[in-house]
C-alpha positions as CSV (number, residue, x, y, z in Angstrom):
1,X,5.2,4.6,-82.6
2,X,6.1,1.4,-81.0
3,X,3.4,-0.3,-78.9
4,X,3.9,-2.6,-76.0
5,X,1.0,-4.8,-75.1
6,X,-0.1,-3.2,-71.8
7,X,0.8,-1.1,-68.8
8,X,1.3,2.7,-68.3
9,X,4.2,2.9,-70.7
10,X,2.7,0.9,-73.5
11,X,4.8,2.6,-76.1
12,X,7.7,0.2,-75.4
13,X,10.8,0.4,-73.3
14,X,12.2,3.8,-74.4
15,X,15.7,4.9,-73.5
16,X,15.9,8.2,-71.7
17,X,18.9,10.6,-71.7
18,X,21.9,8.9,-70.0
19,X,22.7,11.1,-67.0
20,X,26.1,9.4,-66.5
21,X,27.8,7.8,-63.7
22,X,28.7,9.4,-60.4
23,X,32.3,10.5,-59.8
24,X,34.1,8.8,-56.9
25,X,33.7,10.5,-53.6
26,X,37.5,10.6,-53.2
27,X,37.9,12.8,-56.3
28,X,35.3,15.2,-54.9
29,X,37.2,15.4,-51.6
30,X,40.4,16.0,-53.4
31,X,38.8,18.8,-55.4
32,X,37.8,20.4,-52.1
33,X,41.4,20.2,-50.8
34,X,42.7,21.9,-53.9
35,X,40.7,25.0,-53.3
36,X,39.7,26.6,-50.0
37,X,38.0,30.0,-50.4
38,X,37.5,31.8,-47.1
39,X,35.6,35.0,-46.5
40,X,38.0,37.9,-46.2
41,X,35.5,40.2,-44.7
42,X,31.8,40.3,-44.1
43,X,29.2,42.9,-43.5
44,X,25.5,42.5,-43.3
45,X,24.4,40.9,-46.6
46,X,27.9,41.1,-48.2
47,X,30.6,38.4,-48.4
48,X,34.1,39.1,-49.9
49,X,36.0,36.0,-51.2
50,X,39.4,35.7,-52.8
51,X,40.5,33.1,-55.4
52,X,43.4,32.4,-57.7
53,X,42.7,31.4,-61.3
54,X,43.7,27.9,-62.1
55,X,43.0,25.5,-65.0
56,X,42.1,22.4,-62.9
57,X,38.7,20.9,-63.8
58,X,36.1,21.0,-61.1
59,X,35.1,17.3,-60.3
60,X,31.3,17.6,-60.3
61,X,29.4,14.3,-60.3
62,X,27.9,13.6,-63.7
63,X,24.7,12.3,-62.0
64,X,23.9,15.8,-60.7
65,X,25.6,18.1,-63.2
66,X,25.7,18.2,-67.0
67,X,29.1,17.1,-68.0
68,X,29.5,19.8,-70.7
69,X,28.3,22.8,-68.8
70,X,28.1,21.9,-65.1
71,X,24.4,22.9,-65.2
72,X,22.5,21.1,-62.4
73,X,20.3,18.3,-63.7
74,X,17.6,16.0,-62.4
75,X,18.2,12.2,-62.4
76,X,16.8,8.7,-62.0
77,X,18.1,5.5,-60.4
78,X,18.6,2.3,-62.4
79,X,18.2,-1.0,-60.7
80,X,18.1,-2.3,-57.1
81,X,21.7,-1.7,-56.4
82,X,21.5,2.1,-57.1
83,X,18.3,2.4,-55.1
84,X,19.8,0.7,-52.0
85,X,23.0,2.6,-52.3
86,X,21.3,6.0,-52.5
87,X,22.3,8.5,-49.8
88,X,21.6,12.3,-49.8
89,X,24.6,14.6,-50.3
90,X,25.2,18.3,-50.9
91,X,25.5,17.8,-54.7
92,X,21.8,16.9,-55.0
93,X,20.5,20.0,-53.1
94,X,19.4,21.5,-56.5
95,X,17.0,18.5,-56.8
96,X,15.1,19.3,-53.5
97,X,11.8,21.1,-54.1
98,X,11.8,24.6,-52.6
99,X,8.1,25.0,-53.0
100,X,5.8,23.5,-50.3
101,X,2.6,21.9,-51.4
102,X,0.0,24.7,-51.3
103,X,-3.1,24.1,-49.3
104,X,-6.3,23.6,-51.3
105,X,-10.0,23.1,-50.9
106,X,-11.5,20.5,-51.0
107,X,-8.5,18.6,-49.6
108,X,-7.3,15.6,-51.6
109,X,-8.7,13.1,-49.1
110,X,-12.3,14.3,-49.7
111,X,-14.6,11.6,-51.1
112,X,-15.3,13.3,-54.4
113,X,-13.9,11.7,-57.6
114,X,-10.4,12.9,-58.4
115,X,-8.3,13.4,-61.5
116,X,-4.8,12.0,-61.9
117,X,-2.5,12.9,-64.8
118,X,0.3,10.6,-65.6
119,X,3.0,12.3,-67.7
120,X,4.9,10.0,-70.1
121,X,6.9,11.6,-72.9
122,X,9.8,10.0,-74.9
123,X,11.4,8.3,-71.9
124,X,11.4,11.4,-69.7
125,X,14.2,13.6,-68.5
126,X,14.2,15.7,-71.6
127,X,14.6,19.5,-71.4
128,X,12.8,19.3,-68.1
129,X,15.9,17.8,-66.5
130,X,17.7,21.1,-66.5
131,X,16.9,22.5,-63.1
132,X,17.7,26.1,-63.9
133,X,16.0,26.0,-67.2
134,X,17.1,25.8,-70.8
135,X,16.9,27.8,-74.1
136,X,14.2,25.4,-75.5
137,X,11.9,26.6,-78.3
138,X,8.3,25.5,-78.2
139,X,8.6,23.2,-75.1
140,X,5.9,21.0,-73.6
141,X,4.2,22.7,-70.6
142,X,1.2,21.7,-68.5
143,X,-0.8,24.5,-66.9
144,X,-4.4,23.2,-66.2
145,X,-3.5,22.5,-62.6
146,X,-6.9,23.7,-61.2
147,X,-8.6,20.7,-62.9
148,X,-6.4,17.9,-61.6
149,X,-5.6,16.4,-58.2
150,X,-2.4,14.3,-58.6
151,X,0.5,14.5,-61.1
152,X,2.6,11.4,-61.8
153,X,6.0,11.6,-63.6
154,X,6.4,8.3,-65.4
155,X,9.4,6.7,-67.1
156,X,10.8,3.2,-67.6
157,X,13.8,3.7,-65.2
158,X,13.5,1.6,-62.0
159,X,13.2,4.7,-59.8
160,X,11.8,7.8,-61.5
161,X,12.5,10.8,-59.3
162,X,10.3,13.6,-60.6
163,X,12.4,16.4,-62.1
164,X,12.2,19.1,-59.4
165,X,10.8,21.7,-61.9
166,X,7.6,19.7,-62.1
167,X,7.3,19.3,-58.3
168,X,7.8,23.1,-57.9
169,X,5.1,24.0,-60.5
170,X,2.6,21.4,-59.2
171,X,3.1,22.3,-55.6
172,X,2.6,26.0,-56.3
173,X,-0.8,25.1,-57.7
174,X,-1.8,22.7,-54.9
175,X,-1.1,19.4,-56.7
176,X,0.9,16.6,-55.2
177,X,3.5,14.8,-57.3
178,X,4.3,11.1,-57.4
179,X,7.4,9.4,-58.8
180,X,7.3,5.9,-60.3
181,X,8.8,2.6,-59.0
182,X,8.7,0.1,-61.9
183,X,10.0,-3.4,-62.6
184,X,9.6,-4.9,-66.1
185,X,10.5,-7.9,-68.2
186,X,13.1,-10.5,-67.3
187,X,15.2,-8.0,-65.3
188,X,12.2,-7.0,-63.4
189,X,11.5,-10.7,-62.4
190,X,15.1,-10.9,-61.1
191,X,14.8,-7.7,-59.2
192,X,11.5,-8.7,-57.6
193,X,12.9,-12.1,-56.7
194,X,15.8,-10.3,-54.9
195,X,13.8,-7.9,-52.8
196,X,10.3,-9.5,-52.5
197,X,11.2,-13.2,-52.3
198,X,14.0,-12.2,-49.9
199,X,11.6,-11.5,-47.1
200,X,10.7,-8.7,-44.7
201,X,14.2,-7.4,-44.3
202,X,14.8,-7.2,-48.0
203,X,11.5,-5.5,-49.0
204,X,11.6,-3.3,-45.9
205,X,15.0,-1.9,-47.1
206,X,13.5,-1.0,-50.5
207,X,10.4,0.6,-48.8
208,X,12.6,2.6,-46.5
209,X,14.7,3.9,-49.3
210,X,11.7,4.9,-51.4
211,X,10.2,6.8,-48.5
212,X,13.5,8.5,-47.7
213,X,13.9,9.6,-51.4
214,X,10.4,11.1,-51.5
215,X,11.0,12.9,-48.1
216,X,14.4,14.2,-49.1
217,X,13.4,15.6,-52.5
218,X,10.1,16.8,-51.1
219,X,7.7,15.1,-53.6
220,X,4.6,13.2,-52.4
221,X,4.9,9.5,-53.0
222,X,4.9,6.7,-55.6
223,X,3.1,4.9,-58.3
224,X,4.2,1.3,-58.0
225,X,4.1,-0.7,-61.3
226,X,5.2,-4.4,-61.2
227,X,5.0,-5.4,-64.9
228,X,6.5,-8.9,-64.8
229,X,5.4,-12.3,-63.4
230,X,6.2,-13.1,-59.8
231,X,7.1,-16.3,-58.0
232,X,4.9,-17.6,-55.3
233,X,7.3,-16.3,-52.6
234,X,7.6,-12.9,-54.3
235,X,3.9,-12.3,-54.8
236,X,3.2,-13.5,-51.2
237,X,5.3,-10.6,-49.9
238,X,3.9,-8.0,-52.3
239,X,0.9,-6.9,-50.1
240,X,3.2,-6.7,-47.0
241,X,5.6,-4.6,-49.1
242,X,2.9,-2.3,-50.2
243,X,1.6,-1.9,-46.7
244,X,5.1,-1.2,-45.4
245,X,5.8,1.3,-48.2
246,X,2.5,3.1,-47.7
247,X,3.0,3.3,-43.9
248,X,6.6,4.7,-44.3
249,X,5.5,7.2,-47.0
250,X,2.6,8.4,-44.8
251,X,5.0,8.8,-41.9
252,X,7.8,10.6,-43.9
253,X,5.7,12.8,-46.2
254,X,2.6,14.7,-44.9
255,X,-0.3,13.7,-47.2
256,X,1.9,11.2,-49.0
257,X,0.4,8.6,-51.4
258,X,1.2,5.2,-52.8
259,X,-0.9,4.0,-55.8
260,X,-0.8,0.6,-57.3
261,X,-1.0,0.0,-61.1
262,X,-3.3,-2.8,-62.3
263,X,-0.7,-5.4,-63.5
264,X,0.1,-8.7,-61.7
265,X,-2.5,-10.7,-59.9
266,X,-2.5,-12.3,-56.4
267,X,-1.2,-15.6,-57.9
268,X,1.8,-13.8,-59.5
269,X,0.4,-13.9,-63.1
270,X,1.0,-10.7,-65.2
271,X,-2.5,-10.0,-66.6
272,X,-4.1,-6.6,-66.8
273,X,-7.7,-6.6,-65.4
274,X,-9.0,-3.1,-66.5
275,X,-11.0,-3.1,-63.2
276,X,-10.9,-3.8,-59.5
277,X,-11.7,-7.4,-58.8
278,X,-11.0,-10.3,-56.5
279,X,-7.7,-11.1,-58.3
280,X,-6.1,-7.7,-57.6
281,X,-8.1,-6.4,-54.6
282,X,-5.4,-7.5,-52.2
283,X,-3.0,-4.8,-53.6
284,X,-5.7,-2.1,-53.6
285,X,-6.4,-2.9,-49.9
286,X,-2.7,-2.5,-49.1
287,X,-2.2,1.1,-50.4
288,X,-3.9,4.4,-51.2
289,X,-5.4,3.6,-54.6
290,X,-5.5,1.6,-57.8
291,X,-4.7,2.9,-61.3
292,X,-6.5,0.6,-63.7
293,X,-5.4,-0.4,-67.2
294,X,-7.1,1.3,-70.1
295,X,-9.1,-1.4,-72.0
296,X,-12.2,-1.3,-69.8
297,X,-15.9,-1.4,-70.7
298,X,-18.8,0.0,-68.8
299,X,-19.8,-3.2,-67.1
300,X,-16.3,-3.3,-65.6
301,X,-16.9,0.2,-64.1
302,X,-20.1,-1.1,-62.5
303,X,-18.2,-4.1,-61.1
304,X,-15.4,-1.8,-59.8
305,X,-17.9,0.5,-58.1
306,X,-19.6,-2.3,-56.3
307,X,-16.4,-3.8,-55.0
308,X,-14.7,-0.5,-54.1
309,X,-17.6,0.5,-51.9
310,X,-16.8,3.6,-49.8
311,X,-13.3,3.7,-51.4
312,X,-14.7,4.4,-54.9
313,X,-12.7,7.6,-55.2
314,X,-9.5,5.7,-54.6
315,X,-9.9,3.8,-58.0
316,X,-8.3,5.8,-60.8
317,X,-9.7,4.5,-64.1
318,X,-7.0,4.6,-66.8
319,X,-7.6,6.6,-69.9
320,X,-4.9,6.4,-72.6
321,X,-5.0,9.7,-74.6
322,X,-3.1,7.9,-77.4
323,X,-6.2,5.5,-77.6
324,X,-4.1,2.4,-78.2
325,X,-5.9,-0.9,-77.8
326,X,-9.7,-1.4,-77.4
327,X,-10.6,1.8,-75.6
328,X,-13.7,4.0,-75.3
329,X,-12.0,7.2,-76.5
330,X,-8.8,9.1,-76.7
331,X,-7.4,12.3,-78.3
332,X,-10.1,14.9,-78.6
333,X,-12.7,12.1,-77.8
334,X,-11.2,11.6,-74.3
335,X,-14.4,13.2,-73.0
336,X,-16.3,10.0,-73.9
337,X,-14.2,8.0,-71.4
338,X,-14.5,10.7,-68.8
339,X,-18.2,10.9,-69.1
340,X,-18.6,7.2,-68.3
341,X,-16.1,7.2,-65.5
342,X,-17.9,10.1,-63.8
343,X,-21.3,8.5,-64.2
344,X,-20.0,5.7,-62.0
345,X,-18.5,8.1,-59.4
346,X,-14.9,6.9,-60.0
347,X,-11.7,8.8,-60.2
348,X,-9.8,9.1,-63.5
349,X,-6.2,8.6,-64.5
350,X,-5.4,10.5,-67.7
351,X,-2.3,8.8,-69.2
352,X,0.0,10.7,-71.6
353,X,-1.9,13.9,-72.3
354,X,1.3,15.0,-74.0
355,X,-0.4,13.4,-77.0
356,X,-1.5,17.0,-77.8
357,X,2.2,17.9,-78.2
358,X,3.6,14.6,-79.6
359,X,0.9,13.8,-82.1
360,X,-0.4,17.2,-83.2
361,X,3.0,18.9,-83.1
362,X,4.5,22.0,-81.5
363,X,3.2,24.5,-84.0
364,X,-0.2,25.2,-82.4
365,X,0.4,23.5,-79.1
366,X,-1.1,26.1,-76.8
367,X,-4.3,26.4,-78.8
368,X,-4.6,22.6,-79.0
369,X,-3.9,22.2,-75.3
370,X,-6.7,24.6,-74.4
371,X,-9.0,22.8,-76.8
372,X,-8.2,19.4,-75.2
373,X,-8.7,20.4,-71.6
374,X,-11.7,22.6,-72.5
375,X,-13.5,19.5,-73.9
376,X,-12.9,17.7,-70.6
377,X,-13.6,20.6,-68.2
378,X,-17.2,19.6,-67.3
379,X,-15.9,16.3,-66.0
380,X,-13.0,17.7,-64.0
381,X,-14.0,19.1,-60.6
382,X,-11.7,22.0,-59.8
383,X,-9.9,22.8,-56.5
384,X,-9.8,26.2,-54.8
385,X,-7.0,28.4,-53.4
386,X,-7.3,28.7,-49.7
387,X,-4.4,30.9,-48.5
388,X,-3.2,34.4,-49.1
389,X,-1.3,36.1,-50.7
390,X,-2.5,35.2,-54.1
391,X,-0.1,36.9,-56.6
392,X,0.4,35.8,-60.2
393,X,1.6,37.1,-63.5
394,X,0.2,34.0,-65.3
395,X,3.6,33.1,-66.7
396,X,3.7,29.5,-68.0
397,X,7.4,29.0,-67.2
398,X,8.4,29.4,-70.8
399,X,8.5,32.1,-73.5
400,X,10.2,33.7,-76.4
401,X,11.4,36.6,-74.1
402,X,11.6,37.4,-70.4
403,X,9.6,40.4,-69.5
404,X,10.0,42.6,-66.4
405,X,7.7,45.6,-65.6
406,X,6.1,45.4,-69.0
407,X,9.3,45.5,-71.2
408,X,11.5,42.9,-72.8
409,X,14.3,42.2,-70.3
410,X,15.9,39.4,-72.2
411,X,15.1,38.2,-75.7
412,X,15.3,34.5,-76.7
413,X,13.5,31.3,-76.0
414,X,13.5,29.9,-72.4
415,X,11.9,27.1,-70.5
416,X,11.8,26.7,-66.7
417,X,8.7,25.1,-65.2
418,X,9.9,26.1,-61.7
419,X,9.1,29.7,-62.8
420,X,5.5,28.9,-63.7
421,X,3.1,31.1,-61.8
422,X,-0.2,30.2,-60.1
423,X,-2.5,29.3,-63.0
424,X,-6.2,30.4,-63.3
425,X,-9.2,28.3,-64.3
426,X,-9.0,29.1,-68.1
427,X,-12.8,29.5,-68.5
428,X,-14.3,29.1,-71.9
429,X,-17.8,30.0,-73.1
430,X,-18.2,28.9,-76.6
431,X,-18.6,31.8,-79.0
432,X,-18.6,34.4,-76.2
433,X,-15.4,34.1,-74.3
434,X,-12.0,32.5,-74.6
435,X,-9.0,32.4,-72.3
436,X,-5.5,31.8,-73.6
437,X,-1.8,32.4,-73.1
438,X,-0.1,35.3,-74.8
439,X,3.6,34.9,-75.4
440,X,4.1,38.1,-77.4
441,X,3.5,40.5,-74.5
442,X,3.7,40.2,-70.7
443,X,4.1,42.2,-67.6
444,X,6.5,39.8,-65.9
445,X,7.8,36.4,-66.9
446,X,7.1,34.9,-70.3
447,X,3.4,35.3,-70.9
448,X,0.2,37.1,-70.0
449,X,-3.4,35.9,-70.0
450,X,-5.4,36.9,-73.0
451,X,-9.1,37.4,-72.6
452,X,-11.2,37.6,-75.8
453,X,-14.9,37.9,-75.8
454,X,-18.0,39.9,-76.7
455,X,-20.5,41.9,-74.6
456,X,-24.0,41.0,-76.0
457,X,-26.4,43.6,-77.2
458,X,-28.2,45.4,-74.4
459,X,-25.8,44.2,-71.7
460,X,-23.2,46.4,-70.1
461,X,-20.5,44.0,-68.9
462,X,-19.1,40.4,-68.9
463,X,-17.5,38.7,-65.9
464,X,-14.6,36.3,-66.3
465,X,-14.0,34.0,-63.3
466,X,-10.3,33.6,-62.8
467,X,-9.9,31.9,-59.5
468,X,-12.1,29.9,-57.1
469,X,-11.3,30.8,-53.5
470,X,-12.3,29.2,-50.2
471,X,-10.9,30.9,-47.1
472,X,-12.0,33.3,-44.4
473,X,-11.7,36.9,-45.6
474,X,-9.3,39.1,-43.6
475,X,-10.8,42.3,-42.3
476,X,-9.1,44.3,-45.1
477,X,-8.0,43.2,-48.5
478,X,-5.7,45.0,-50.9
479,X,-6.0,44.0,-54.6
480,X,-4.0,45.0,-57.6
481,X,-4.6,44.5,-61.3
482,X,-2.4,45.2,-64.3
483,X,-4.0,44.9,-67.7
484,X,-3.7,46.1,-71.3
485,X,-6.7,46.5,-73.7
486,X,-6.0,45.8,-77.3
487,X,-7.7,46.7,-80.5
488,X,-9.1,49.9,-82.1
489,X,-12.0,50.2,-79.6
490,X,-9.9,49.8,-76.4
491,X,-11.0,53.1,-75.1
492,X,-14.6,51.9,-75.0
493,X,-14.0,49.5,-72.1
494,X,-13.3,49.6,-68.4
495,X,-11.6,46.7,-66.6
496,X,-12.0,46.0,-62.9
497,X,-12.0,43.3,-60.3
498,X,-14.9,41.6,-58.6
499,X,-14.9,39.5,-55.4
500,X,-17.7,37.2,-54.4
501,X,-18.3,35.6,-51.0
502,X,-20.1,32.5,-49.8
503,X,-23.7,33.1,-48.7
504,X,-23.7,34.2,-45.1
505,X,-26.2,36.1,-43.1
506,X,-23.5,37.9,-41.2
507,X,-21.2,38.9,-44.1
508,X,-21.1,42.6,-44.4
509,X,-19.0,45.1,-46.4
510,X,-17.0,47.4,-44.1
511,X,-18.2,51.0,-43.8
512,X,-21.1,50.3,-46.2
513,X,-22.8,53.3,-47.7
514,X,-25.6,50.9,-48.9
515,X,-26.6,47.4,-48.1
516,X,-24.5,44.7,-49.8
517,X,-25.9,42.9,-52.8
518,X,-27.8,39.7,-51.7
519,X,-25.7,37.5,-54.0
520,X,-22.5,38.4,-52.2
521,X,-20.8,40.3,-55.1
522,X,-18.4,43.1,-54.1
523,X,-16.7,45.6,-56.2
524,X,-13.6,46.7,-54.3
525,X,-13.1,50.4,-53.8
526,X,-10.7,51.9,-56.4
527,X,-7.7,53.6,-54.8
528,X,-6.1,56.3,-57.0
529,X,-3.3,56.5,-54.5
530,X,-2.4,54.1,-51.7
531,X,-2.9,55.2,-48.0
532,X,0.0,57.3,-46.8
533,X,1.2,54.6,-44.4
534,X,1.5,52.1,-47.2
535,X,2.8,54.3,-49.9
536,X,6.2,52.8,-50.0
537,X,5.0,49.2,-50.0
538,X,2.3,49.9,-52.5
539,X,4.4,51.6,-55.1
540,X,2.9,49.1,-57.5
541,X,-0.2,51.3,-57.7
542,X,1.8,53.6,-60.0
543,X,3.9,51.2,-62.0
544,X,1.8,50.7,-65.1
545,X,4.0,51.5,-68.1
546,X,4.6,50.3,-71.7
547,X,0.9,50.4,-72.4
548,X,-0.1,48.6,-69.2
549,X,-2.6,50.1,-66.8
550,X,-2.3,49.6,-63.1
551,X,-5.3,49.6,-60.7
552,X,-5.3,49.2,-56.9
553,X,-8.3,48.4,-54.8
554,X,-9.3,48.1,-51.2
555,X,-12.1,45.9,-49.7
556,X,-13.2,45.7,-46.1
557,X,-15.3,42.7,-45.1
558,X,-16.7,41.4,-41.8
559,X,-17.3,37.7,-41.1
560,X,-17.1,36.6,-44.8
561,X,-15.6,33.7,-46.7
562,X,-14.1,34.5,-50.1
563,X,-15.5,32.5,-53.0
564,X,-14.4,33.8,-56.4
565,X,-12.1,36.4,-58.0
566,X,-13.3,37.7,-61.4
567,X,-12.4,40.3,-63.9
568,X,-15.2,42.5,-65.1
569,X,-15.0,44.1,-68.6
570,X,-17.6,46.8,-69.0
571,X,-18.6,49.2,-71.7
572,X,-18.0,52.9,-71.1
573,X,-21.3,53.7,-72.7
574,X,-24.5,51.6,-73.2
575,X,-24.8,50.2,-76.7
576,X,-27.4,48.1,-78.6
577,X,-24.6,46.5,-80.6
578,X,-22.6,43.4,-79.8
579,X,-19.1,44.6,-78.9
580,X,-15.9,42.6,-79.0
581,X,-12.9,43.1,-76.7
582,X,-9.4,41.7,-76.2
583,X,-7.7,42.3,-72.9
584,X,-4.3,41.1,-71.6
585,X,-3.9,40.4,-67.9
586,X,-0.4,41.0,-66.7
587,X,-0.7,40.6,-62.9
588,X,-3.4,40.0,-60.2
589,X,-2.8,40.2,-56.5
590,X,-5.0,39.6,-53.5
591,X,-3.2,40.6,-50.3
592,X,-4.1,40.6,-46.6
593,X,-3.4,44.3,-45.7
594,X,-2.4,43.3,-42.1
595,X,0.5,41.1,-43.4
596,X,2.0,43.8,-45.5
597,X,3.4,45.9,-42.7
598,X,6.2,43.4,-41.9
599,X,9.6,44.5,-43.3
600,X,11.3,42.0,-45.6
601,X,14.2,40.0,-44.2
602,X,17.8,40.4,-45.2
603,X,19.6,37.9,-47.6
604,X,22.6,36.7,-45.5
605,X,25.7,34.6,-45.8
606,X,26.2,34.4,-49.6
607,X,29.0,31.9,-50.3
608,X,30.6,30.5,-53.4
609,X,31.9,27.0,-54.1
610,X,32.6,24.6,-57.0
611,X,34.5,27.3,-59.0
612,X,35.5,26.3,-62.5
613,X,37.7,28.6,-64.6
614,X,38.0,28.1,-68.4
615,X,39.6,29.9,-71.3
616,X,37.6,32.4,-73.4
617,X,35.2,33.1,-75.0
618,X,37.4,36.1,-76.1
619,X,41.2,36.2,-76.0
620,X,41.2,38.6,-73.0
621,X,38.4,36.9,-71.2
622,X,37.9,33.9,-68.9
623,X,34.8,31.9,-68.3
624,X,33.7,31.3,-64.7
625,X,31.2,28.9,-63.3
626,X,30.3,28.7,-59.6
627,X,27.7,27.7,-57.1
628,X,26.1,30.3,-54.9
629,X,24.4,29.6,-51.6
630,X,22.7,32.0,-49.1
631,X,20.3,32.1,-46.3
632,X,16.7,33.5,-46.1
633,X,13.7,32.6,-43.9
634,X,11.8,29.7,-45.5
635,X,8.5,30.5,-47.1
636,X,9.0,34.3,-47.4
637,X,10.4,34.4,-51.0
638,X,8.6,33.5,-54.2
639,X,12.0,33.2,-55.9
640,X,15.3,34.9,-56.1
641,X,16.8,37.0,-58.9
642,X,20.5,36.5,-59.2
643,X,22.3,39.4,-60.9
644,X,25.9,40.2,-61.9
645,X,27.1,43.7,-61.3
646,X,29.8,42.9,-63.8
647,X,33.5,42.0,-63.4
648,X,36.1,44.7,-63.7
649,X,39.8,45.1,-63.2
650,X,39.7,48.9,-62.9
651,X,37.5,51.0,-60.8
652,X,34.0,51.7,-62.3
653,X,30.5,50.5,-62.2
654,X,28.3,48.5,-64.6
655,X,24.5,48.0,-64.7
656,X,23.3,44.8,-63.1
657,X,22.6,42.0,-65.5
658,X,20.1,39.1,-64.7
659,X,21.9,35.7,-64.6
660,X,18.9,33.7,-63.7
661,X,16.2,32.9,-61.2
662,X,16.5,30.5,-58.3
663,X,13.7,28.8,-56.3
664,X,15.7,28.0,-53.2
665,X,18.7,29.5,-51.6
666,X,21.2,28.2,-54.2
667,X,22.1,28.9,-57.8
668,X,24.7,27.8,-60.2
669,X,26.1,30.5,-62.5
670,X,27.5,28.9,-65.6
671,X,29.9,30.4,-68.1
672,X,30.2,33.9,-66.9
673,X,32.6,35.9,-69.1
674,X,35.0,37.9,-67.0
675,X,38.1,39.9,-67.9
676,X,41.5,38.2,-67.5
677,X,43.7,39.9,-64.9
678,X,47.2,40.9,-66.0
679,X,50.2,39.8,-63.9
680,X,50.2,41.7,-60.6
681,X,46.5,42.8,-61.1
682,X,43.4,41.5,-59.3
683,X,39.9,41.8,-60.6
684,X,36.5,42.0,-58.9
685,X,33.2,40.3,-59.7
686,X,30.1,41.4,-57.9
687,X,27.0,39.1,-57.6
688,X,23.7,40.1,-56.2
689,X,20.8,38.1,-54.8
690,X,17.4,39.9,-54.9
691,X,14.5,38.2,-53.0
692,X,11.1,38.3,-54.8
693,X,8.5,38.1,-52.1
694,X,5.4,35.9,-52.4
695,X,3.2,39.1,-52.5
696,X,5.6,40.5,-55.2
697,X,6.2,43.7,-53.2
698,X,9.7,45.1,-54.0
699,X,12.6,44.7,-51.6
700,X,15.1,47.5,-51.2
701,X,18.6,46.8,-52.6
702,X,20.1,47.2,-49.2
703,X,18.4,44.0,-48.1
704,X,19.7,42.0,-51.0
705,X,22.6,39.5,-50.7
706,X,25.9,40.5,-52.1
707,X,29.1,38.6,-52.9
708,X,32.3,40.1,-54.1
709,X,34.8,37.7,-55.6
710,X,38.4,39.1,-55.9
711,X,40.4,37.0,-58.3
712,X,44.0,37.2,-59.6
713,X,46.5,35.2,-61.7
714,X,48.8,32.7,-59.9
715,X,51.5,34.5,-58.1
716,X,49.8,37.9,-58.3
717,X,49.3,40.2,-55.4
718,X,46.9,43.0,-54.8
719,X,47.5,45.7,-57.4
720,X,47.8,49.4,-56.9
721,X,44.2,50.0,-58.2
722,X,43.0,49.0,-54.8
723,X,41.5,45.6,-55.7
């Protein structure tokens, strides 16, 4: 592996996938003139469109769409000219994060030391550039979000816009995401001379564009990395540029951040310091934090702590997991570095934790990943969930199959980090309990959570803490659990949920038959059937199948704050023997009962654009790609399932088939096989948009969106079959 001397990307200047050049705007306008599809009729939730088949290529810009398939892709910007020329347009809507940054406790600006992860893998923009996912086997995924505070996507392109799949996954788990603005080598010197030495107007234009980009794509700020020498004029304007950029990001992005990488000094020399000192303090003072280089020693941590003073948590001490150079520890010894950093009350920046995947290989990645983060866990303060609903199927956003309601809906590898669910704490107790991902069986998505452990002799149960919570408890909670016990002794165990609350003299369980336990532990009341008024909404209470068991619970609390959600595995009968168990968790939900009465909204205004007709794949078939858009109230949907009711040229009905999942109100269907109409005949393709609500409660089909595309050959009219 090549090694550059210093800096975040010390593995050399790697070439990422070329996303191509953008097509001229005039060609795009011409393409719109060639086809104008107007709604023929519209009823609530349904749109009917007409189109005539043609063989003209759809001129989609290569920056935003894969040139072979027209799949939407994420992209970067190369050079100052591309940055200054950037303007938002409708083609980049797929790149806008649809998942707002979840609230968390403690908030990021609390004074406790933080953990930043800087993701750097083979130049970036690999399979993660495909916004709607890909059929990738054994991909890299990150899922220990509870343990980290900031995620940085790093590459050697001038402006690294984080692929939207990462922003969606991180935001769902309460972690802000930063892109990277980098200048390097001789080209970097020229670029810095152009915008820094050029004065306030020049560097202000760059700061304005960077802030606009973060705001438009809805990520949370920038890591700034100037890895080249600077002239006196350029370095003199660097602190004002950082102050300007930081102010603009704070204004444009709520909670936005700008972090400076330890590189050039205040005299313009490129020399990594591995600490905060008087030579680089001017840059630290101008922004939200400093990410130090990796070759530090303990005395430099002491010096950094003294100089940082009350801003000690804003210094992120770099740790290179690849352990290149003279470092304290990397790989499975990264805990040695973390221990020292935490002893000095400083934040940590873990660079390239993809070492687990790149160095150790794909074969046992999930096991190695759990081992790596398990070794660091005691040095990584976690953050808590502080809003309801909490609903998760534990899916990693990848798998060897897609599961729905406990059965295999679609076999084959898939990878889509946008579909990663809220992730738990992954607790480990050496020799007694392990938590891992199970790809072989799931309730929904690609994976379930496997709990393996033992109940010691003489004890009746073991508690597995899944989520840390910090929020006022609503008067009434509704909880659901889907699980599957494995192994020959599965009938010997009972699985249930436990809720704990923060100590409070006024916290009482509603309608108590006995005084609550003094330690604030509550075992929700098991509901064999939901209350009559909620029976339709809570049909999930009876949906266990394919070996999965469903449990529903109710809990009434007064003046309480929620603290933890745990799963309890108990023996059916007392035993003097140690007993082992394996349990798969398929879904957990904690819902505010009061919020469940609202009826779900209707998906409206489904439209289609950017149609692309191709020959095949079979002689009597065509291949159709198109972009769907619709409207739905923001924040109500967890995602959308896009289905095809099938295309037909004669009357009849086919079963809906899943085309894919969408985060926001748009989706590109690619390569749909549809029958070719004969002369004088028209055919009909029906597409459905099913909203999946944040609480996972089902939505009746009459509230789905529906688009009917009626298509015919050139010169054909409507046939006698009524289409």
